[in-house]
C-alpha positions as CSV (number, residue, x, y, z in Angstrom):
1,L,6.1,14.0,32.0
2,H,5.7,16.2,28.9
3,F,4.2,15.0,25.7
4,P,5.3,17.1,22.7
5,G,2.4,18.8,21.0
6,C,0.1,18.5,24.0
7,R,-0.1,21.8,25.7
8,G,-2.9,23.7,27.4
9,R,-4.1,25.3,30.7
10,F,-6.5,22.6,31.6
11,P,-6.4,20.9,35.0
12,R,-4.4,17.7,34.8
13,R,-4.8,14.4,36.4
14,R,-2.0,11.9,37.1
15,V,-2.6,8.2,36.5
16,D,0.3,5.8,36.8
17,G,2.9,8.4,36.2
18,L,1.3,10.0,33.1
19,L,-0.5,13.3,32.9
20,W,-3.4,14.3,30.6
21,A,-6.0,17.1,30.5
22,A,-9.2,16.5,32.6
23,G,-12.1,18.6,33.9
24,G,-13.5,21.9,32.5
25,M,-12.9,22.2,28.8
26,G,-10.7,19.1,29.0
27,E,-13.8,17.0,29.6
28,V,-15.5,18.5,26.6
29,F,-12.5,17.8,24.3
30,G,-11.0,15.0,26.5
31,S,-11.3,12.3,23.9
32,S,-9.5,14.3,21.1
33,L,-6.9,15.6,23.6
34,L,-6.2,12.1,24.8
35,D,-5.9,10.8,21.3
36,L,-3.4,13.6,20.5
37,C,-1.4,12.7,23.6
38,L,-1.3,9.1,22.6
39,F,-0.2,9.8,19.1
40,S,2.6,11.9,20.4
41,L,3.5,9.2,22.9
42,V,3.8,6.6,20.1
43,K,6.3,8.9,18.3
44,S,8.5,8.9,21.4
45,L,7.7,5.5,22.7
46,S,11.2,4.4,23.6
47,R,11.7,7.6,25.6
48,Y,8.7,6.8,27.8
49,A,9.1,3.0,28.0
50,T,8.9,2.8,31.8
51,D,5.9,5.0,32.0
52,V,4.0,3.2,29.3
53,Q,4.4,-0.1,31.1
54,T,2.5,1.3,34.1
55,L,-0.4,2.6,32.0
56,P,-3.9,1.2,32.7
57,A,-5.2,-1.5,30.3
58,N,-7.7,0.8,28.4
59,L,-4.9,3.2,27.4
60,K,-2.6,0.4,26.4
61,D,-5.4,-0.9,24.1
62,K,-5.6,2.5,22.5
63,L,-1.8,2.6,22.0
64,I,-1.9,-0.9,20.5
65,K,-4.5,0.2,18.0
66,I,-2.6,3.3,17.0
67,M,0.6,1.3,16.6
68,S,-1.1,-1.5,14.7
69,L,-2.6,0.9,12.2
70,Q,0.9,2.4,11.6
71,G,2.5,-1.1,11.4
72,I,5.1,-0.2,14.0
73,I,4.7,-2.9,16.6
74,T,8.0,-4.9,16.9
75,D,9.5,-7.5,19.2
76,E,11.3,-4.7,21.0
77,N,8.3,-2.4,21.9
78,M,5.5,-5.0,22.1
79,R,6.4,-5.9,25.7
80,Q,5.7,-2.3,26.8
81,V,2.0,-2.3,25.7
82,L,0.9,-5.9,26.4
83,H,-1.3,-6.6,29.4
84,P,-3.1,-9.8,30.7
85,G,-6.5,-8.5,29.8
86,L,-5.8,-7.9,26.1
87,Q,-8.5,-9.4,23.9
88,K,-7.6,-8.3,20.4
89,L,-4.2,-7.9,18.7
90,D,-3.7,-6.8,15.1
91,L,-0.1,-7.4,14.0
92,R,-0.6,-7.6,10.3
93,D,2.3,-6.1,8.4
94,C,4.2,-5.5,11.7
95,D,7.8,-6.6,12.1
96,I,7.1,-9.5,14.5
97,T,9.0,-12.7,14.9
98,D,8.6,-15.8,17.1
99,N,10.6,-14.1,19.8
100,G,7.9,-11.4,20.0
101,L,5.1,-14.0,20.1
102,T,6.6,-15.6,23.2
103,M,5.6,-12.4,25.1
104,L,1.9,-13.3,24.5
105,Q,2.2,-15.8,27.2
106,I,0.7,-13.2,29.6
107,C,-2.3,-12.5,27.3
108,T,-4.4,-15.4,28.5
109,Q,-7.7,-13.6,27.6
110,L,-6.8,-13.0,24.0
111,R,-9.7,-13.6,21.6
112,E,-8.5,-12.4,18.3
113,I,-5.0,-12.2,16.6
114,N,-4.1,-11.1,13.1
115,L,-0.6,-12.0,11.9
116,S,-1.4,-11.8,8.2
117,S,0.8,-10.0,5.6
118,S,0.1,-8.2,2.4
119,D,3.2,-9.8,0.8
120,C,4.5,-12.8,2.7
121,K,5.7,-13.2,6.3
122,L,8.6,-15.5,6.9
123,S,9.5,-14.4,10.5
124,V,6.5,-16.2,12.1
125,T,6.7,-20.0,12.3
126,S,4.9,-22.8,14.0
127,E,7.1,-22.4,17.0
128,G,5.6,-19.0,17.7
129,L,2.1,-20.3,16.9
130,K,2.5,-23.1,19.5
131,V,3.3,-20.5,22.2
132,I,0.1,-18.7,21.3
133,A,-1.9,-21.9,21.3
134,S,-0.7,-23.0,24.7
135,S,-1.2,-19.5,26.3
136,C,-4.4,-18.3,24.8
137,P,-7.1,-20.9,25.1
138,H,-9.9,-18.4,24.5
139,L,-8.9,-17.6,20.9
140,A,-11.9,-17.3,18.6
141,E,-10.4,-15.7,15.5
142,V,-7.0,-16.3,14.0
143,C,-5.7,-14.8,10.8
144,L,-2.4,-16.2,9.4
145,R,-2.8,-15.2,5.7
146,R,0.5,-15.5,3.8
147,C,2.5,-16.7,6.8
148,R,4.6,-18.9,4.6
149,N,6.6,-20.6,7.4
150,I,3.5,-21.9,9.3
151,S,3.2,-25.6,9.0
152,D,0.8,-28.3,10.2
153,E,2.6,-28.5,13.5
154,G,1.4,-25.0,14.5
155,I,-2.2,-25.4,13.2
156,V,-2.6,-28.8,14.9
157,A,-1.5,-27.2,18.2
158,L,-3.9,-24.4,17.7
159,A,-6.8,-26.8,16.9
160,Q,-6.1,-29.0,19.9
161,Q,-5.6,-26.2,22.5
162,C,-7.9,-23.5,21.2
163,R,-11.2,-25.3,20.9
164,L,-13.3,-22.2,21.0
165,L,-12.0,-21.2,17.6
166,Q,-14.7,-19.8,15.3
167,I,-12.8,-18.2,12.4
168,I,-9.4,-19.1,10.9
169,N,-7.6,-17.9,7.8
170,I,-4.6,-19.9,6.7
171,S,-4.7,-18.9,3.0
172,G,-1.3,-18.9,1.4
173,C,0.3,-20.9,4.2
174,L,2.3,-23.2,1.9
175,G,3.3,-25.6,4.7
176,V,-0.3,-26.4,5.5
177,T,-1.7,-29.8,4.4
178,D,-4.6,-32.1,5.1
179,A,-3.4,-32.7,8.7
180,S,-4.3,-29.2,9.6
181,L,-7.9,-29.4,8.3
182,Q,-8.4,-32.8,9.9
183,A,-7.3,-31.4,13.2
184,L,-9.6,-28.5,13.0
185,G,-12.5,-30.8,12.1
186,K,-11.8,-33.1,15.0
187,N,-11.4,-30.4,17.7
188,C,-13.1,-27.1,16.8
189,K,-16.8,-27.5,17.3
190,F,-17.6,-23.8,17.0
191,L,-15.7,-23.2,13.7
192,H,-17.9,-21.4,11.2
193,S,-15.5,-19.7,8.8
194,V,-12.4,-21.3,7.3
195,D,-10.1,-19.9,4.6
196,F,-7.4,-22.3,3.3
197,S,-7.2,-20.9,-0.2
198,A,-3.9,-21.3,-2.1
199,T,-2.7,-24.2,0.1
200,K,-1.6,-27.8,-0.7
201,V,-4.6,-29.5,0.8
202,S,-6.4,-32.3,-1.0
203,D,-9.9,-33.9,-0.9
204,A,-8.9,-35.9,2.2
205,G,-8.3,-32.8,4.2
206,V,-11.6,-31.1,3.2
207,I,-13.5,-34.3,3.9
208,G,-11.9,-34.5,7.4
209,L,-12.9,-30.9,8.1
210,V,-16.5,-31.0,7.0
211,N,-17.2,-34.4,8.4
212,G,-16.0,-33.3,11.8
213,V,-17.5,-31.8,14.9
214,C,-17.9,-28.4,13.2
215,S,-20.0,-29.7,10.2
216,H,-23.3,-28.1,11.3
217,N,-21.7,-24.8,12.2
218,L,-19.6,-24.2,9.1
219,K,-21.1,-21.4,7.1
220,E,-18.2,-20.1,5.0
221,I,-15.4,-21.9,3.3
222,H,-12.8,-20.4,1.0
223,M,-10.8,-23.1,-0.9
224,D,-10.0,-21.3,-4.1
225,R,-6.7,-21.8,-5.9
226,C,-6.1,-25.2,-4.3
227,V,-4.7,-27.2,-7.2
228,N,-5.1,-30.6,-5.6
229,L,-8.9,-30.4,-5.0
230,T,-11.5,-32.2,-7.1
231,D,-15.3,-32.4,-7.3
232,D,-15.2,-34.8,-4.3
233,A,-14.2,-31.9,-2.0
234,V,-17.0,-29.7,-3.2
235,E,-19.6,-32.5,-2.9
236,S,-18.4,-33.3,0.6
237,V,-19.0,-29.7,1.7
238,L,-22.5,-29.6,0.2
239,I,-23.4,-33.0,1.8
240,F,-22.0,-32.5,5.3
241,C,-22.5,-28.7,5.8
242,P,-26.2,-27.9,5.7
243,H,-25.7,-24.3,6.7
244,I,-23.0,-23.3,4.2
245,F,-23.8,-20.1,2.4
246,I,-20.4,-18.9,1.1
247,L,-18.3,-21.4,-0.9
248,L,-15.4,-20.2,-3.0
249,F,-13.6,-22.8,-5.2
250,H,-12.4,-20.8,-8.2
251,G,-9.0,-21.5,-9.6
252,C,-9.1,-25.2,-8.8
253,P,-8.1,-26.8,-12.2
254,L,-9.3,-30.4,-11.2
255,I,-12.8,-29.3,-10.4
256,T,-15.3,-29.9,-13.3
257,D,-18.9,-29.1,-14.2
258,R,-19.9,-31.9,-11.9
259,S,-19.6,-29.5,-9.0
260,R,-22.0,-27.1,-10.6
261,E,-24.5,-29.9,-11.0
262,A,-24.0,-30.9,-7.3
263,L,-24.8,-27.3,-6.3
264,Q,-28.1,-27.5,-8.2
265,Q,-29.0,-30.9,-6.7
266,L,-27.9,-30.6,-3.1
267,V,-28.4,-26.9,-2.2
268,C,-31.8,-25.4,-1.4
269,P,-32.8,-22.4,-3.5
270,N,-31.6,-19.0,-2.2
271,Q,-29.4,-20.7,0.4
272,M,-26.1,-19.6,-1.1
273,K,-25.1,-15.9,-0.7
274,Q,-21.8,-16.3,-2.6
275,V,-20.4,-19.1,-4.8
276,T,-17.4,-18.9,-7.2
277,W,-15.9,-21.4,-9.5
278,T,-13.8,-21.5,-12.7
279,V,-14.8,-23.2,-15.9
280,Y,-11.8,-24.9,-17.6
């Protein structure tokens, strides 16, 4: 098998059908040579599809990282690089749909997944998220920022089946309501960072979250630009989350100066590292 741009007179070693430089000068420069080969492989991925599928997991992880950075992972090529031991998958700004997410059924050790978008992602829905939830029980970090077609159905499934969740970002998910936050509060004991900014949640959802099993673990909450929140939401966070040190609630037009007073009364000096709010 020949990789364009990877030439040399170094001894070569075969692993699962692929060749790369090894030994002698190849050991000295092995890392960079390997990286060059992998970058070349990514450019011709469809040509070497059969060989890629037989690569060892550590090389597939490197390929996934390169493809993620370039935003070129798709439903069509993702199957070639997935493997059961995969723990981290960054698909932000990649052209992925629910069909592609069904392939993650084999990734039972997955710990982190990023499906966020710099604009807005409509191709991922709660149907795809439910597949992830049922297949990846060890998930600890999930980012769904601006996945506009994610609804409560997907988040509730995630909360119920991925109870090791520690970090979740559902900012800009316009289908998310109080039911999602209540499910997270009820099921996810280890949750310590939640971002639900720019969603339609109300005070009831925030109270359900911070009064749940994760109350003493929550350290960071982003609930800025939530137009339905009032001072009751801020006060509930300050009362039920003794370890909170980042609380963002700017751009919430119903929140008044009462929240600033609550911060002064309920929070110990120097506890907060970051607080933002808007004065209307």
